[in-house]
PLY file of the C-alpha trace (Angstrom):
ply
format ascii 1.0
element vertex 322
property float x
property float y
property float z
element edge 321
property int vertex1
property int vertex2
end_header
69.30 134.57 66.51
68.68 131.68 64.83
69.50 128.58 65.63
70.70 125.22 63.80
67.30 124.66 62.61
66.96 128.00 60.92
64.46 128.84 63.99
64.55 132.67 65.13
64.92 132.87 69.20
63.92 135.98 70.79
63.81 136.84 74.56
61.72 138.53 77.07
62.59 139.59 80.61
60.12 141.21 83.15
62.06 143.96 84.71
58.99 145.96 85.69
59.53 147.05 89.77
58.69 145.52 92.95
61.50 146.38 95.75
62.98 143.12 97.81
62.50 143.57 101.78
65.79 145.82 101.70
63.75 148.08 99.79
66.53 147.90 97.05
65.10 148.24 93.38
66.17 144.69 92.33
66.88 144.79 88.20
69.53 148.14 89.33
71.14 146.33 92.05
74.57 144.93 91.47
75.51 141.39 91.26
79.06 141.31 91.38
80.01 144.01 89.32
77.35 144.53 87.29
73.52 145.02 87.70
71.12 141.79 87.80
69.32 143.30 84.64
72.36 143.72 82.49
73.68 140.19 83.52
70.18 138.22 82.11
70.88 140.83 79.30
74.68 139.58 79.03
73.34 136.35 79.08
71.00 136.07 76.27
73.43 137.92 74.46
75.87 135.00 74.78
73.27 132.26 74.13
72.65 134.56 70.67
68.98 135.81 71.37
67.62 138.79 69.72
65.32 141.16 69.54
65.53 140.63 73.60
62.75 142.50 74.93
62.89 144.46 78.61
59.65 145.10 80.49
60.25 148.12 82.13
57.75 149.91 85.13
59.34 151.03 88.33
62.61 153.68 87.31
61.60 152.86 83.88
64.07 155.50 82.21
66.71 154.71 84.67
66.76 151.10 83.67
66.11 152.25 79.67
69.46 154.87 80.14
71.24 151.63 81.56
70.82 149.49 78.79
70.55 151.99 76.31
73.63 150.80 74.28
73.08 146.85 74.87
70.59 146.62 71.97
67.66 145.47 73.95
63.81 146.50 73.12
61.83 148.62 75.78
58.20 147.95 76.26
57.05 150.12 79.21
53.75 149.15 81.38
52.73 152.35 82.88
50.29 150.50 85.01
52.90 148.20 86.51
51.32 148.76 90.01
48.04 147.32 89.18
49.11 144.42 87.26
50.54 141.14 87.86
54.04 139.62 86.46
52.01 137.69 83.83
50.69 140.98 82.52
53.45 142.59 81.86
54.76 139.67 80.43
51.78 139.37 77.43
53.43 142.70 76.40
56.93 141.15 75.39
55.00 138.15 73.77
52.34 140.87 71.54
55.60 142.35 70.20
57.23 139.35 69.24
54.29 137.56 67.69
55.41 137.22 64.25
58.73 138.28 64.35
60.66 134.76 66.25
59.75 131.26 65.94
60.98 130.55 69.93
60.74 132.98 73.05
63.49 132.86 76.34
61.39 134.10 78.89
62.06 134.93 82.38
61.27 136.75 85.45
65.03 139.48 86.61
65.32 137.73 89.93
66.00 134.86 88.52
69.75 136.13 86.82
72.46 133.21 87.26
71.66 130.71 85.23
74.29 129.96 82.60
74.56 130.74 78.74
74.68 127.01 78.43
71.69 126.43 80.22
69.80 128.02 77.57
71.74 127.10 74.70
70.60 122.98 76.12
67.02 124.16 76.72
67.14 125.42 73.08
68.37 122.43 71.64
65.20 120.14 73.17
61.97 119.72 70.43
59.29 120.71 73.16
56.95 123.24 72.48
57.06 124.70 76.34
60.72 123.64 77.35
61.15 123.94 81.67
64.61 123.46 83.22
64.81 121.53 86.33
67.46 120.92 88.89
67.39 118.13 91.57
63.75 117.94 91.33
62.63 121.56 91.03
61.75 123.51 88.35
63.10 126.91 87.73
63.43 129.66 85.12
64.31 130.66 82.08
61.35 128.74 80.28
61.39 128.19 76.29
57.92 128.73 74.28
57.21 127.81 70.90
55.78 130.93 69.29
52.77 129.05 68.45
51.64 129.77 71.73
51.39 133.43 71.66
47.68 134.02 70.97
46.88 131.26 74.09
49.49 133.42 76.27
47.30 136.59 75.26
44.01 135.39 75.44
44.65 133.46 79.10
42.39 134.88 81.60
43.02 132.24 84.57
44.28 133.17 87.78
47.55 132.31 88.83
49.31 134.09 86.26
52.08 132.51 84.00
51.65 129.19 86.49
48.42 128.80 85.65
48.75 129.22 82.10
51.71 126.57 82.12
48.98 124.36 84.04
46.58 124.53 81.07
48.69 123.84 78.63
50.26 121.01 80.54
50.22 118.51 78.23
52.41 120.57 75.83
54.95 120.89 78.62
58.20 118.88 78.71
60.75 119.11 81.98
65.04 118.98 81.46
66.80 118.18 83.73
70.31 120.43 84.03
73.31 120.76 86.39
72.90 124.32 87.07
71.16 125.71 90.38
70.72 128.97 88.91
67.55 128.39 87.69
66.20 128.52 91.08
68.46 131.36 92.86
66.82 133.80 93.82
68.52 136.84 93.70
67.48 137.59 97.83
68.75 134.23 98.33
72.65 134.18 100.01
73.15 130.30 99.68
75.96 129.12 97.31
76.00 132.99 96.12
79.62 132.95 95.52
80.30 129.69 93.75
77.28 130.66 91.33
78.53 134.33 90.50
81.72 133.10 89.88
80.68 130.40 87.44
78.03 132.93 85.75
81.11 135.57 85.58
82.43 132.68 83.49
79.59 132.07 81.55
79.83 135.42 80.30
83.15 135.96 79.70
82.75 137.32 76.03
84.52 139.62 73.09
82.62 142.72 73.40
82.65 143.35 69.26
80.78 146.48 68.26
80.89 147.72 64.68
80.72 151.15 63.54
80.75 153.00 60.06
82.79 156.09 59.40
83.59 158.58 56.95
85.35 161.76 58.49
83.62 160.61 61.75
81.31 157.79 62.75
77.59 158.22 61.10
76.52 154.41 61.90
76.67 151.80 64.86
74.49 149.86 66.40
72.13 152.20 68.14
71.63 153.57 64.64
70.80 149.90 63.36
68.33 149.79 66.35
66.39 153.04 65.17
65.99 151.88 61.76
65.01 148.45 62.82
62.59 149.71 64.96
61.51 152.63 62.50
60.74 149.90 60.39
59.05 147.66 62.68
57.05 150.77 64.09
56.69 152.94 61.53
57.30 156.02 63.77
60.11 157.52 64.57
58.68 158.65 67.84
57.54 154.75 68.50
61.25 153.44 67.61
62.61 156.30 70.04
60.16 155.01 73.21
61.43 151.44 72.70
65.36 151.96 72.68
65.55 155.33 75.40
66.10 157.91 72.45
65.42 161.17 72.41
63.08 162.22 69.53
65.58 165.20 68.34
68.55 162.95 68.29
67.20 160.48 66.53
66.28 163.09 63.86
69.59 164.49 63.81
71.23 161.03 63.40
68.77 160.48 60.49
69.80 163.64 59.18
73.18 163.64 59.51
73.34 160.07 57.95
71.36 160.83 55.15
73.78 163.92 54.48
76.50 161.60 54.64
75.45 158.87 52.79
73.92 160.86 50.11
70.40 159.34 49.56
67.28 159.06 51.80
67.31 156.54 54.36
63.67 157.24 55.56
60.54 158.52 53.82
58.02 160.61 55.60
54.03 160.23 55.16
52.71 163.97 56.81
49.26 164.28 57.86
46.77 161.68 60.04
45.58 162.16 63.57
48.86 161.09 64.96
51.14 163.41 62.52
51.81 161.16 59.64
54.11 157.84 59.66
58.07 157.15 58.91
59.12 154.18 57.17
62.40 153.16 55.78
63.12 153.70 52.12
64.18 151.09 49.46
67.78 152.34 50.14
67.68 152.54 53.67
66.43 149.11 53.91
69.28 148.21 51.64
72.07 149.80 53.40
70.34 148.69 56.99
70.35 145.29 55.66
74.16 145.01 54.32
75.16 146.60 57.81
73.50 143.90 59.80
75.19 141.01 57.54
78.64 142.52 57.93
77.86 142.54 61.41
76.62 139.41 61.51
80.34 138.14 60.00
82.51 139.79 62.06
80.22 138.74 65.03
80.65 135.06 63.86
84.68 135.18 63.17
85.14 136.77 66.73
83.27 134.07 68.43
85.33 131.73 66.78
88.35 133.35 67.29
87.56 133.92 71.02
86.54 130.10 71.06
90.04 129.10 69.76
92.02 131.37 71.56
90.68 131.07 74.86
90.17 127.40 75.12
92.69 126.86 77.54
91.66 129.09 79.39
87.88 127.86 79.39
89.32 124.38 80.14
90.91 125.54 83.06
88.18 127.47 84.53
86.04 123.69 84.23
88.38 122.05 85.78
88.17 124.24 89.35
84.06 124.04 88.80
84.30 120.51 88.77
86.25 119.99 92.19
0 1
1 2
2 3
3 4
4 5
5 6
6 7
7 8
8 9
9 10
10 11
11 12
12 13
13 14
14 15
15 16
16 17
17 18
18 19
19 20
20 21
21 22
22 23
23 24
24 25
25 26
26 27
27 28
28 29
29 30
30 31
31 32
32 33
33 34
34 35
35 36
36 37
37 38
38 39
39 40
40 41
41 42
42 43
43 44
44 45
45 46
46 47
47 48
48 49
49 50
50 51
51 52
52 53
53 54
54 55
55 56
56 57
57 58
58 59
59 60
60 61
61 62
62 63
63 64
64 65
65 66
66 67
67 68
68 69
69 70
70 71
71 72
72 73
73 74
74 75
75 76
76 77
77 78
78 79
79 80
80 81
81 82
82 83
83 84
84 85
85 86
86 87
87 88
88 89
89 90
90 91
91 92
92 93
93 94
94 95
95 96
96 97
97 98
98 99
99 100
100 101
101 102
102 103
103 104
104 105
105 106
106 107
107 108
108 109
109 110
110 111
111 112
112 113
113 114
114 115
115 116
116 117
117 118
118 119
119 120
120 121
121 122
122 123
123 124
124 125
125 126
126 127
127 128
128 129
129 130
130 131
131 132
132 133
133 134
134 135
135 136
136 137
137 138
138 139
139 140
140 141
141 142
142 143
143 144
144 145
145 146
146 147
147 148
148 149
149 150
150 151
151 152
152 153
153 154
154 155
155 156
156 157
157 158
158 159
159 160
160 161
161 162
162 163
163 164
164 165
165 166
166 167
167 168
168 169
169 170
170 171
171 172
172 173
173 174
174 175
175 176
176 177
177 178
178 179
179 180
180 181
181 182
182 183
183 184
184 185
185 186
186 187
187 188
188 189
189 190
190 191
191 192
192 193
193 194
194 195
195 196
196 197
197 198
198 199
199 200
200 201
201 202
202 203
203 204
204 205
205 206
206 207
207 208
208 209
209 210
210 211
211 212
212 213
213 214
214 215
215 216
216 217
217 218
218 219
219 220
220 221
221 222
222 223
223 224
224 225
225 226
226 227
227 228
228 229
229 230
230 231
231 232
232 233
233 234
234 235
235 236
236 237
237 238
238 239
239 240
240 241
241 242
242 243
243 244
244 245
245 246
246 247
247 248
248 249
249 250
250 251
251 252
252 253
253 254
254 255
255 256
256 257
257 258
258 259
259 260
260 261
261 262
262 263
263 264
264 265
265 266
266 267
267 268
268 269
269 270
270 271
271 272
272 273
273 274
274 275
275 276
276 277
277 278
278 279
279 280
280 281
281 282
282 283
283 284
284 285
285 286
286 287
287 288
288 289
289 290
290 291
291 292
292 293
293 294
294 295
295 296
296 297
297 298
298 299
299 300
300 301
301 302
302 303
303 304
304 305
305 306
306 307
307 308
308 309
309 310
310 311
311 312
312 313
313 314
314 315
315 316
316 317
317 318
318 319
319 320
320 321
């Protein structure tokens, strides 16, 4: 996502595991009628954040299948039981280095901050921006990408808290009217009010663009596959980051090339890992045109949504202000 100053914004959600007191796996626990992890992804998407990186660990395959159609990037931490959350988050920061200008970071157990809060934090100029509600600091954090090397090299104590303390002079605190920045999923206090408000924030038009001839051959999943092949130079590597089987990926690519009539990818054989796969120039051009079309369609849908449903939003806002 590009903000109004042309900056690209990425997101990181750590969802490696560690069960709550009731032995429930929090990312897949339902909050309202959807899971906690899906609620966070929708919040980020409503704020226009992309790419969104989800760090998985416990029940990784279940989380990845659950979000397979939501256009997120998965990074699996196989050693999550031995590592702290900060170490898991470092995987996400390493992936986003060089790809974005700022990062919105949160842990999975604080899912009820609103899209408006995220947008408000992103509007601030600070290098590291933290939200504050009634004197208490919460999530998410907005971090300038120039701090990624410092995050990756940090070996001190107390994880993210320790790192933030080490760069205290670069940090700003912003007051927000959003109790959700503090609300842990294990708390019952104010849950129903926060949930209702949050549901209003994730109210959105559901637009999925596909390209078809006699049948569908290109959509958001295909777009993600090509983007990740371009990023990893590997079909297998791309599959790991988007919860797609290797055989399905090649079937999709082969069918795509047959329908389009040109090579979308090119293969370089040999090497210890069996060679590499790259996007062809024609493949890159096709992908870029699809992305441009998708961005145009979604922007138009969002504009019309805001215009046509303005009264609905106003009524809800009045209700919450009582």
